BASEKE-583131 format. One record per residue (C-alpha): residue in one letter; x negated, y negated, z negated. Coordinates in pm, whole numbers, plus 50000, padded with zeros to 5 digits. Layout:
N
AXYZ ...
This chain:
187
M409512312688172 A410962346388264 R414532353588169 P414852382287918 A416392414188052 T419912422387947 Y421152457387896 D424712469987919 E426812494087714 A426382521487973 L422612521187919 R423092519987543 D425392550387557 R423002568787790 L420112562487550 L422202574987256 D423242606687444 I419722614387562 T418322608287215 A420912631187056 E420152659287303 T416392654687264 V416482653786886 D418752684086873 R416372703487097 E412982691186969 G413562675886626 P413432638986533 E409752638386451 R408812649686803 I410702623787008 S408912595387177 L410582563287283 R408682564387611 D410122598887689 I413662588087592 A413382556787807 Q412012576588103 R414842601988083 A417342573188076 G415722556188375 T414702525288181 S411822511287980 T410962511787611 S411732474487615 A415392483787654 I415242505487342 Y413612477787140 A416102452087271 L419152473687206 F418152490986883 G415022475586736 G412862506886725 K412792544286670 A414332544986321 E417172522286428 L417772543086741 L418022574686532 V420512558886292 A422482544986587 V422812580586723 I424522591686400 E426742560786387 H427682566386751 G428662601886667 F430822591786373 T432462564286577 S433262587986863 F434492614586620 G436622588986433 T438192577386758 A439142613286843 Q440642617886497 A442572584986509 S444062593686847 T445542625386696 E446482612486352 G450202608786417 A450532645186518 G449732658086170 L447202678185975 R446892707586215 A446392684186510 L443552666986323 G441942700786268 L442262710086634 A440842676386738 Y437932681986498 R437012714686668 D437572701187020 W435302671486952 A432582693286798 K432642717687091 A432472688887339 N429582672587148 P427632701286988 A424242683986972 L425722652786820 Y427812673286577 R424752692086450 L422812659686412 M425602641686227 F425792668285959 G422282682585958 G420412654585783 A417312656886004 I417772622486157 T418372603885833 D415342621185682 A413162611585980 A414522576086008 G414162569585637 C417542552685627 A421182562385637 P423982553285875 D426432526585768 A428752540985501 E431732522485647 V431192538585988 M431072573085831 S434072567885603 S436202553285883 A435792586186070 M437452603985778 A440212578085735 P442812595785956 L442492627185743 V442712607085421 R445832588885542 T447462621285654 L446792637985321 A448032607485128 A451522617085244 R451032652585113 V449272650384778 P449292627584472 E447162596384511 D444542607384260 E444012639984454 V443662625984806 M439872624884827 T439472659484675 A442012672784925 A440262655085213 V436872669585126 T438452704085079 V440042702785424 W436872689085576 A434802716985421 Q437192743285554 V437262731085914 H433612720885914 G432532754985791 S434502772786059 V433252750286338 A429642751086216 L429672789186212 E431172790186560 L428612766086704 A425762784486532 A427032817586676 V426212835886353 A429272858686339 P429592892486507 E430022890386884 V433562903586865 T434692873786660 D437612855786822 W436992819886713 D440432808586822 V441952833686578 V439502824786301 Y440142787686343 A443922792286353 A443672811786026 A441572784085871 L444142757985975 D446952780085843 A445172781085506 V444772743285507 E448442737885584 R449492762185308 A447232744385060 F448542709885151 P452172712885269 P454232681985348 R456122668085050 
């Protein structure tokens, strides 16, 4: 009997990256596992072994994004609210396809299932913990979503390139972070 093939984390990550780029470019309904596998230099068997199928691969892309984003946020958490905001933008600019997919909804609609709620909420945990030191306990989640909306909106507009060409995104983003810090000063 033949020994089943094993696949490593590097292949898993490569499949996730290629899937994210492909879905961002072509849409989730147009991807084929055969094409993804070919671009990754592997077979569809690897996708089935690592993820289970197309729907699971699509959800894994989103979970991978939130995990990577959460790691970037956690590494900056101790530096404060502004540092979290800067890390948010840096991560989004370094991972634009993944960023659009995480917040666009196209993958979860196509996959028919949602990413793990714990994975998504853990990505927001550094912001929640930082704000817990700044606002009353019963206001923490409202504050966190308010901050998230502010930085997300700025980054989404920048990545979409929908502002006038003369827009200096560094200045815009600094102003957004200034507004966040004024709204939620340290106690």
